[in-house]
C-alpha positions in Angstrom: 0.0 11.4 26.0 1.4 14.5 24.0 -0.4 16.6 21.6 0.7 17.1 18.0 0.8 20.2 15.8 1.6 21.2 12.3 0.3 24.0 10.6 -0.4 25.5 7.1 -0.7 29.0 5.9 -3.0 29.8 2.3 -2.6 32.6 0.1 -4.8 34.4 -2.4 -7.8 31.9 -4.2 -8.1 28.7 -4.5 -7.0 28.3 -8.6 -4.1 30.4 -8.6 -2.7 31.0 -4.9 -0.5 29.0 -2.9 0.8 27.6 0.5 3.0 26.0 2.6 3.3 23.2 5.5 5.2 22.9 8.4 5.2 20.1 11.0 5.5 21.0 15.0 8.6 19.1 15.2 10.2 20.8 12.5 11.5 17.9 10.8 9.3 19.1 7.8 8.7 22.1 6.4 7.0 22.5 2.2 5.1 23.7 -0.5 1.5 23.0 -2.2 -0.8 24.7 -4.2 -3.9 23.0 -6.1 -2.1 22.5 -9.0 0.0 20.1 -6.2 -3.2 18.3 -4.7 -4.8 18.4 -8.0 -3.2 17.9 -11.1 0.3 16.5 -11.3 2.3 20.0 -9.7 5.7 20.5 -7.4 4.6 20.2 -3.7 2.9 18.0 -1.3 -0.6 18.0 -0.2 -3.1 16.9 2.5 -3.0 13.5 1.2 0.4 13.4 0.9 1.0 13.9 4.2 -1.8 11.4 5.7 -0.4 8.6 3.4 2.4 8.8 5.5 1.0 9.6 8.6 -1.3 6.5 7.9 1.9 4.3 6.6 4.2 4.9 9.5 1.2 5.1 12.4 0.0 1.4 10.6 3.9 0.0 10.3 4.1 0.5 14.0 0.8 -0.5 15.6 2.5 -4.2 13.5 4.8 -4.2 15.2 3.5 -3.7 18.4 0.8 -6.5 17.6 3.4 -8.4 16.8 5.4 -7.4 19.8 1.7 -8.8 22.0 1.8 -12.3 20.3 5.8 -13.2 20.8 7.4 -12.0 17.5 9.8 -9.4 16.4 9.9 -8.2 13.6 13.3 -7.4 11.5 11.5 -4.7 9.3 8.1 -3.7 7.8 8.0 -1.5 4.9 4.4 0.4 3.9 3.4 2.0 1.4 -0.5 4.1 1.9 -2.0 5.6 -1.3 -4.6 7.8 -0.1 -7.4 8.5 -3.6 -9.3 11.5 -3.1 -12.0 11.7 -5.3 -14.9 13.7 -6.8 -17.9 12.9 -5.1 -21.1 14.7 -5.2 -20.3 18.6 -5.5 -17.2 18.4 -3.3 -14.3 16.2 -2.6 -13.7 12.9 -0.5 -11.3 10.8 1.0 -13.1 7.7 -0.6 -10.4 4.6 0.5 -6.7 3.6 0.9 -5.0 0.9 0.5 -2.1 0.2 2.7 0.8 -2.3 1.1 2.7 -4.0 3.8 5.5 -6.0 3.9 7.3 -7.8 6.4 9.6 -10.2 7.8 9.2 -11.4 11.0 11.2 -14.8 11.8 9.4 -17.9 12.6 5.8 -16.3 11.9 3.3 -18.9 10.1 0.8 -17.4 7.0 -2.6 -17.8 9.2 -1.2 -15.8 12.1 0.8 -13.3 10.4 -2.7 -12.9 8.3 -4.4 -12.3 11.3 -1.9 -10.0 13.0 -1.6 -7.3 10.2 -6.0 -6.7 10.0 -6.0 -6.8 13.8 -2.8 -4.4 13.3 -5.1 -2.5 10.5 -8.1 -2.2 12.5 -5.7 -0.9 15.8 -4.3 1.1 14.2 -5.1 4.8 16.0 -4.6 6.5 11.9 -6.8 4.2 10.4 -9.8 4.4 13.1 -9.1 8.2 12.7 -9.7 8.1 8.4 -12.4 4.2 8.7 -15.2 6.8 6.7 -13.0 5.9 3.9 -12.8 2.1 2.9 -9.3 0.8 3.6 -7.7 -2.7 2.8 -5.0 -3.7 2.8 -2.6 -5.7 1.5 0.2 -7.3 3.7 2.6 -10.5 2.3 5.2 -11.3 4.6 9.2 -11.8 3.2 
């Protein structure tokens, strides 16, 4: 399997410094700062990129799980919300909420829920983020 890379550069102190992050594929490059991470400033932050990775991974894992069980989804839309919270003297990603809506012809609600949960457990990004509480709200549309 391929190894993937990304890069980050930070200049200055924590509060007034700034940085940039770039995906190895070149598909994204953007700025980040204390303000974009801990307030509502312009730019991205590591948690937003983790949310994008988790939403994408879960959607693909769900599609794979469905396929292995004889279902072909028309669409899967997932939103991941990553919560960064103060814990003791530092910060932790404490929980992640996955909200997904999927159109899957011929599936019943019970099978849908079972396979969505299996995808959450089997998703490689869910596995690496297992220290956080990961919840799933799956809706069949």
